[in-house]
C-alpha positions as CSV (number, residue, x, y, z in Angstrom):
1,M,36.5,-30.3,0.8
2,A,32.8,-31.2,1.6
3,D,31.1,-34.1,-0.1
4,S,29.0,-33.4,-3.2
5,S,25.6,-35.0,-3.6
6,F,22.4,-35.2,-5.6
7,D,19.0,-36.9,-5.2
8,I,17.4,-39.4,-7.5
9,V,13.7,-39.0,-7.6
10,S,10.7,-40.1,-9.7
11,K,8.2,-37.2,-9.9
12,I,5.5,-36.4,-12.4
13,D,4.7,-32.8,-13.6
14,K,0.9,-33.0,-13.1
15,Q,0.4,-29.9,-15.2
16,E,2.2,-31.3,-18.2
17,V,0.2,-34.5,-17.9
18,A,-3.1,-32.5,-17.8
19,N,-2.0,-30.5,-20.8
20,A,-1.1,-33.7,-22.7
21,V,-4.5,-35.2,-21.9
22,N,-6.3,-32.0,-23.0
23,Q,-4.3,-31.9,-26.3
24,A,-5.1,-35.6,-26.9
25,A,-8.8,-35.1,-26.2
26,K,-8.9,-32.1,-28.6
27,E,-7.2,-34.2,-31.4
28,I,-9.5,-37.2,-30.8
29,S,-12.6,-35.0,-31.0
30,S,-11.5,-33.5,-34.4
31,R,-9.9,-36.5,-36.2
32,Y,-12.0,-38.3,-38.8
33,D,-11.0,-41.8,-37.8
34,F,-12.4,-41.2,-34.3
35,K,-15.9,-40.0,-35.5
36,N,-18.8,-42.1,-34.2
37,V,-16.7,-44.5,-32.1
38,G,-17.3,-42.8,-28.7
39,A,-13.5,-42.2,-28.3
40,S,-12.5,-40.2,-25.3
41,V,-9.6,-39.6,-22.9
42,E,-9.8,-38.0,-19.5
43,L,-7.7,-37.4,-16.4
44,S,-9.4,-38.6,-13.3
45,G,-7.4,-38.2,-10.1
46,D,-4.2,-40.1,-10.4
47,S,-5.2,-42.1,-13.5
48,I,-6.0,-41.6,-17.1
49,V,-9.1,-43.3,-18.6
50,M,-9.4,-44.0,-22.3
51,K,-12.7,-45.2,-23.9
52,A,-13.9,-46.3,-27.3
53,N,-16.3,-48.8,-28.8
54,S,-13.6,-51.2,-30.1
55,E,-10.4,-52.5,-28.7
56,E,-8.4,-51.2,-31.7
57,R,-9.8,-47.6,-31.3
58,T,-9.0,-47.7,-27.6
59,L,-5.4,-48.6,-28.4
60,A,-5.4,-45.8,-31.0
61,V,-6.5,-43.3,-28.3
62,L,-3.6,-44.6,-26.2
63,D,-1.2,-44.0,-29.1
64,V,-2.4,-40.4,-29.5
65,L,-2.0,-39.9,-25.7
66,Q,1.5,-41.3,-25.6
67,T,2.5,-39.1,-28.5
68,K,1.3,-36.0,-26.6
69,L,3.0,-37.1,-23.4
70,V,6.4,-37.6,-25.1
71,K,6.1,-34.1,-26.8
72,R,5.5,-32.5,-23.4
73,G,8.5,-34.3,-21.8
74,V,6.6,-36.8,-19.7
75,S,8.2,-40.3,-19.6
76,L,6.0,-43.2,-20.6
77,K,7.4,-45.2,-17.7
78,T,5.1,-43.2,-15.4
79,L,2.1,-45.0,-16.9
80,D,1.1,-48.2,-15.1
81,Y,-1.5,-50.3,-16.9
82,G,-1.7,-53.0,-14.2
83,S,0.0,-55.5,-16.4
84,D,2.9,-55.4,-18.8
85,E,0.9,-54.8,-22.0
86,P,-2.0,-52.3,-22.1
87,T,-5.2,-54.4,-22.8
88,P,-8.6,-52.6,-23.0
89,K,-11.4,-54.3,-21.0
90,L,-15.0,-54.5,-22.1
91,S,-17.2,-52.5,-19.9
92,G,-20.8,-52.5,-21.0
93,K,-20.8,-51.5,-24.7
94,E,-17.4,-49.8,-24.6
95,Y,-13.8,-50.7,-24.1
96,R,-12.0,-49.0,-21.3
97,L,-8.3,-48.7,-20.6
98,E,-7.1,-47.2,-17.4
99,A,-3.5,-46.1,-16.8
100,A,-2.4,-45.1,-13.3
101,L,0.3,-42.5,-12.8
102,K,3.3,-43.9,-10.9
103,E,5.2,-41.5,-8.8
104,G,8.1,-42.2,-6.4
105,I,10.6,-44.9,-6.4
106,S,9.5,-48.2,-4.8
107,S,11.8,-49.8,-2.2
108,E,12.6,-52.7,-4.6
109,N,13.5,-50.3,-7.4
110,A,15.5,-48.2,-5.0
111,K,17.5,-51.4,-4.0
112,K,18.1,-52.2,-7.6
113,I,19.4,-48.7,-8.3
114,S,21.6,-48.8,-5.2
115,K,23.0,-52.2,-6.2
116,L,23.7,-50.9,-9.7
117,I,25.6,-47.9,-8.4
118,R,27.6,-50.1,-6.0
119,D,28.4,-52.7,-8.6
120,E,29.1,-50.6,-11.7
121,G,29.6,-47.1,-10.5
122,P,32.8,-45.5,-9.2
123,K,34.0,-46.9,-5.9
124,T,34.0,-43.5,-4.1
125,V,30.2,-43.1,-4.6
126,K,27.7,-44.0,-1.8
127,A,24.0,-44.4,-2.4
128,R,21.5,-44.1,0.5
129,I,17.8,-44.8,0.4
130,E,15.6,-42.1,2.0
131,G,11.9,-42.9,1.7
132,D,10.9,-42.8,-2.0
133,E,14.2,-41.3,-3.2
134,L,17.9,-41.9,-3.1
135,R,20.7,-39.7,-2.0
136,V,24.0,-40.2,-3.8
137,T,27.2,-38.7,-2.3
138,S,30.9,-38.6,-3.3
139,K,33.9,-36.3,-2.9
140,S,34.3,-36.0,-6.7
141,R,31.6,-34.3,-8.8
142,D,33.0,-36.2,-11.8
143,D,32.0,-39.5,-10.1
144,L,28.5,-38.2,-9.5
145,Q,28.2,-37.2,-13.2
146,A,29.4,-40.7,-14.1
147,V,26.7,-42.2,-11.9
148,Q,24.1,-40.0,-13.7
149,Q,25.3,-41.3,-17.1
150,L,25.2,-44.9,-15.8
151,L,21.6,-44.5,-14.7
152,R,20.5,-42.8,-17.9
153,G,21.9,-45.7,-19.9
154,A,20.5,-48.4,-17.6
155,D,17.2,-50.0,-18.6
156,L,15.1,-49.3,-15.5
157,D,11.3,-49.6,-15.3
158,V,11.0,-46.2,-13.5
159,A,11.4,-42.7,-14.8
160,L,14.3,-40.9,-12.9
161,Q,15.1,-37.3,-12.4
162,F,18.2,-35.9,-10.7
163,T,17.6,-33.0,-8.3
164,N,19.3,-31.1,-5.5
165,Y,22.8,-31.3,-7.2
166,R,25.4,-29.7,-4.9
């Protein structure tokens, strides 16, 4: 019997992100607590820029955006604020918060995931790093599903999807 396998990837559905940003912008433009504070959110390239005239309003814009992203099935782990906590920066008369979109699994995260599979996963499972994704193989499909459950339960700082399951 041939080996079964699947790929672990970290991809972003750009259309869902664009839809979430548009929904957040629409809500911000119509909400009373965002009137006359210059609040806005926009997608520019591979980052999302949020602006308002105070730090609290900028964080409120971030909260609205995060709510829309979660409703559309986009993981919040794909947002990279440059530091651990999102802190708006003063730029002229307004506060700006920029969140870059992370895609792909970095080599250090790939090594962490591979080590986790080796240490805690079934012994018949092999994980191989291929660029910005991992290929996991085993003779038993049950072992592969056990690895998927293990990774879903693990607290990793990257959003994972499982593709190419054969």
